[in-house]
C-alpha positions as a printed Julia matrix, in Angstrom:
111×3 Matrix{Float64}:
  18.97   14.68  -28.59
  16.02   12.87  -26.99
  16.51   11.52  -23.49
  15.22    8.0   -22.86
  13.39    7.68  -19.53
  15.47    5.84  -16.98
  12.97    3.02  -16.42
  13.19    1.94  -20.07
  16.93    1.43  -19.64
  16.55   -1.12  -16.85
  17.89   -4.56  -17.57
  15.85   -7.72  -16.97
  18.03   -8.54  -13.95
  17.45   -5.14  -12.34
  13.7    -5.48  -12.92
  13.84   -8.94  -11.33
  15.67   -7.5    -8.29
  12.95   -4.88   -7.87
  10.2    -7.48   -8.17
  11.94   -9.85   -5.74
  12.87   -7.13   -3.23
  11.95   -7.85    0.37
   8.4    -6.86    1.2
   7.0    -5.73    4.53
   3.46   -5.89    5.87
   1.68   -2.54    6.2
  -1.62   -1.48    7.67
  -3.14    1.39    5.7
  -5.9     3.34    7.43
  -7.5     6.64    6.54
 -10.05    9.21    7.63
 -10.86   11.4     4.63
 -13.24   14.35    5.02
 -14.37   14.71    1.4
 -16.36   11.98   -0.42
 -14.57   12.51   -3.73
 -11.07   12.32   -2.19
 -12.2     9.32   -0.1
 -13.24    7.44   -3.25
  -9.89    8.24   -4.89
  -7.94    7.07   -1.83
 -10.09    3.91   -1.63
  -9.34    3.12   -5.28
  -5.59    3.5    -4.69
  -5.58    1.43   -1.51
  -7.76   -1.3    -3.06
  -4.99   -1.71   -5.62
  -2.43   -2.12   -2.85
  -3.95   -4.91   -0.79
  -6.88   -6.43    0.99
  -9.66   -4.39    2.6
  -9.91   -5.43    6.25
 -12.55   -2.82    7.16
 -14.18    0.13    5.42
 -11.07    2.34    5.6
  -8.41   -0.17    6.72
  -6.28   -2.24    4.37
  -3.58   -4.88    4.83
  -0.86   -5.07    2.21
   2.67   -6.25    1.55
   4.87   -3.6    -0.05
   8.47   -3.37   -1.14
  10.34   -0.13   -0.46
   9.72    0.98   -4.06
   6.0     0.11   -3.83
   5.7     1.97   -0.54
   7.3     5.11   -1.96
   5.08    4.99   -5.05
   1.95    4.52   -2.92
   3.01    7.29   -0.53
   3.43    9.75   -3.41
   0.11    8.85   -5.03
  -1.75    9.11   -1.73
  -0.06   12.37   -0.75
  -1.07   13.85   -4.11
  -4.68   12.78   -3.45
  -5.35   13.83    0.15
  -5.73   17.3     1.59
  -3.26   17.31    4.54
  -5.2    20.08    6.24
  -8.38   17.98    6.59
  -7.45   14.32    5.96
  -5.52   11.7     7.9
  -3.8     8.69    6.36
  -1.66    6.14    8.18
   0.82    3.71    6.61
   2.0     1.59    9.55
   4.64   -1.1     9.13
   3.79   -4.32   10.92
   4.69   -7.98   10.89
   2.78  -11.23   11.17
   4.05  -11.61   14.73
   2.73   -8.16   15.68
  -0.76   -8.71   14.27
  -3.62   -9.74   16.51
  -7.13  -10.15   15.13
 -10.11  -10.59   17.41
 -13.62  -11.46   16.31
 -14.55  -12.33   12.75
 -11.53  -13.62   10.78
 -10.13  -11.42    8.04
  -9.61  -13.43    4.83
  -6.29  -11.91    3.8
  -4.84  -12.87    0.46
  -1.11  -12.48    1.04
   1.54  -15.16    0.62
   3.04  -15.14    4.1
   0.22  -13.74    6.19
  -2.46  -15.57    8.1
  -4.88  -13.6    10.26
  -7.43  -15.81   11.98
């Protein structure tokens, strides 16, 4: 008997709940020693949100998105040499000084 993967058994309402799940603001920052790993991490983080600086990104993630991103990034970095930070934040906690960061996120304004 062939087992059907669990995600194909999800109903439209459960998919809608996942999509509409509460999202939190995260700052993603990294210091990657190897150029190849750095490019891979950059590609993953570019898919998550907006690049604020060379190795700093702002993104809104649900719990499921955060866990998926964490796994992908952990599989990419070398924990012995690399550092990656996923820091939860909120609009109220964010302060931006200097040149404004044009963030494309529904409920975030950094000016």
